[in-house]
C-alpha positions as CSV (number, residue, x, y, z in Angstrom):
1,M,-9.6,-3.7,-28.6
2,G,-9.8,-7.3,-27.6
3,L,-10.8,-9.0,-24.4
4,D,-7.2,-9.4,-23.4
5,D,-6.5,-5.7,-23.8
6,L,-9.5,-4.8,-21.7
7,K,-8.4,-7.3,-19.0
8,H,-4.9,-5.9,-19.1
9,K,-6.2,-2.3,-18.8
10,N,-8.4,-3.3,-15.8
11,I,-5.5,-4.9,-14.0
12,I,-3.3,-1.9,-14.5
13,N,-6.1,0.4,-13.4
14,A,-6.6,-1.7,-10.2
15,A,-2.8,-1.4,-9.5
16,K,-3.0,2.4,-9.9
17,V,-6.0,2.5,-7.5
18,L,-3.7,0.7,-4.9
19,A,-1.0,3.3,-5.6
20,V,-3.5,6.1,-5.0
21,L,-4.6,4.4,-1.7
22,V,-1.0,4.2,-0.5
23,A,-0.3,7.8,-1.5
24,T,-3.4,9.0,0.3
25,C,-2.5,7.0,3.3
26,L,1.0,8.5,3.5
27,L,-0.3,12.0,3.0
28,R,-3.1,11.5,5.6
29,Y,-0.8,10.1,8.3
30,V,2.4,12.1,7.5
31,D,2.5,13.2,11.1
32,S,3.2,9.6,12.1
33,F,6.5,9.7,10.2
34,T,7.8,12.8,12.0
35,V,9.5,10.4,14.5
36,I,12.3,10.1,11.9
37,F,13.2,13.8,12.3
38,S,12.6,14.2,16.0
39,Y,15.5,14.7,18.3
40,N,13.9,13.4,21.5
41,Q,13.2,9.9,20.4
42,V,13.4,6.9,22.7
43,G,15.7,4.9,20.5
44,I,16.9,4.3,17.0
45,V,14.5,1.4,16.3
46,P,11.3,3.6,15.9
47,S,13.2,5.7,13.4
48,I,14.4,2.7,11.4
49,V,10.9,1.3,11.3
50,A,9.4,4.6,10.2
51,I,12.0,5.0,7.5
52,L,11.4,1.5,6.2
53,V,7.7,1.9,6.2
54,L,8.0,5.3,4.4
55,I,10.4,4.0,1.8
56,S,8.3,0.9,1.2
57,G,5.3,3.1,0.7
58,I,7.1,5.4,-1.8
59,C,8.4,2.4,-3.7
60,A,5.0,0.8,-3.8
61,I,3.5,4.0,-5.1
62,T,6.1,4.2,-7.8
63,G,5.9,0.6,-8.9
64,L,2.1,0.2,-8.8
65,F,1.4,3.5,-10.5
66,R,3.7,2.5,-13.4
67,G,2.0,-0.9,-13.5
68,M,5.0,-2.9,-12.6
69,M,4.8,-6.2,-10.8
70,W,7.6,-5.3,-8.4
71,G,5.5,-2.6,-6.9
72,F,3.6,-5.3,-5.0
73,I,6.7,-6.4,-3.0
74,P,7.0,-3.1,-1.0
75,L,3.2,-3.0,-0.8
76,Y,3.3,-6.4,1.0
77,F,5.7,-4.9,3.6
78,F,3.9,-1.5,3.8
79,I,0.4,-2.7,4.7
80,P,1.3,-5.1,7.6
81,A,4.0,-2.7,9.0
82,A,1.7,0.3,8.9
83,T,-1.0,-1.8,10.6
84,M,1.3,-3.2,13.3
85,F,3.6,-0.4,14.1
86,F,1.5,2.7,13.4
87,G,-2.1,1.4,13.5
88,I,-2.9,3.4,10.4
89,S,-5.5,2.4,7.9
90,I,-4.7,2.1,4.2
91,I,-8.1,3.5,3.5
92,P,-7.9,6.8,5.4
93,F,-10.9,8.5,7.1
94,L,-13.1,5.4,7.1
95,P,-12.0,4.1,10.6
96,S,-12.8,7.6,12.0
97,L,-16.4,6.9,11.3
98,I,-16.4,3.9,13.7
99,S,-16.6,4.2,17.4
100,P,-13.1,4.1,19.2
101,E,-13.6,0.8,20.8
102,F,-13.9,-0.9,17.4
103,R,-11.5,1.2,15.5
104,S,-8.4,-1.0,15.8
105,I,-10.3,-4.1,14.6
106,T,-11.7,-2.0,11.8
107,V,-8.2,-0.9,10.7
108,L,-7.0,-4.5,10.9
109,T,-10.0,-5.7,8.8
110,L,-9.7,-3.0,6.2
111,N,-6.0,-3.4,5.8
112,S,-6.4,-7.2,5.5
113,I,-9.0,-6.8,2.8
114,V,-6.7,-4.5,0.8
115,L,-3.8,-6.9,1.3
116,L,-5.8,-9.8,0.0
117,F,-7.0,-7.7,-2.9
118,A,-3.4,-7.0,-3.7
119,V,-2.4,-10.6,-3.5
120,F,-5.3,-11.7,-5.8
121,L,-4.4,-8.8,-8.2
122,L,-0.8,-9.9,-8.5
123,L,-1.9,-13.5,-9.0
124,R,-4.2,-12.4,-11.7
125,M,-1.4,-10.5,-13.4
126,M,0.9,-13.5,-13.2
127,D,-1.8,-16.0,-14.2
128,S,-3.0,-14.2,-17.3
129,N,0.6,-13.7,-18.5
130,T,0.1,-10.0,-18.5
131,T,3.2,-8.5,-20.0
132,L,3.4,-4.9,-19.4
133,Q,4.6,-2.5,-22.1
134,T,7.2,-0.9,-19.8
135,E,8.6,-4.3,-18.7
136,S,8.7,-5.9,-22.2
137,S,10.6,-3.0,-23.8
């Protein structure tokens, strides 16, 4: 096992960690997406936004867990949309440890850190010419 194989494996494992974070986030805040199925909603826009965020989360989980580079595209939509429209943290349970007056800035900070990590991870994938087995076959 060479150094390149170890680097490749670490990058794929980091992508899988991101997929697990998104899956945990969706499971933790599943009640936020019930607006899709409610009959007494204010308009159609909240349902469309909730559907788009949910679909992007599911696509990100699928792509990242399989180690595909395209999994980062829906992740780059999911994190800002979940932060802006729902105020949910990609790292669940951690903001609940912070006092309520600082909770929103904590969610913004945590989600920004995860988004930056995802950007640097994709750049590392692209920079090291990491060709994934599933993409090359």
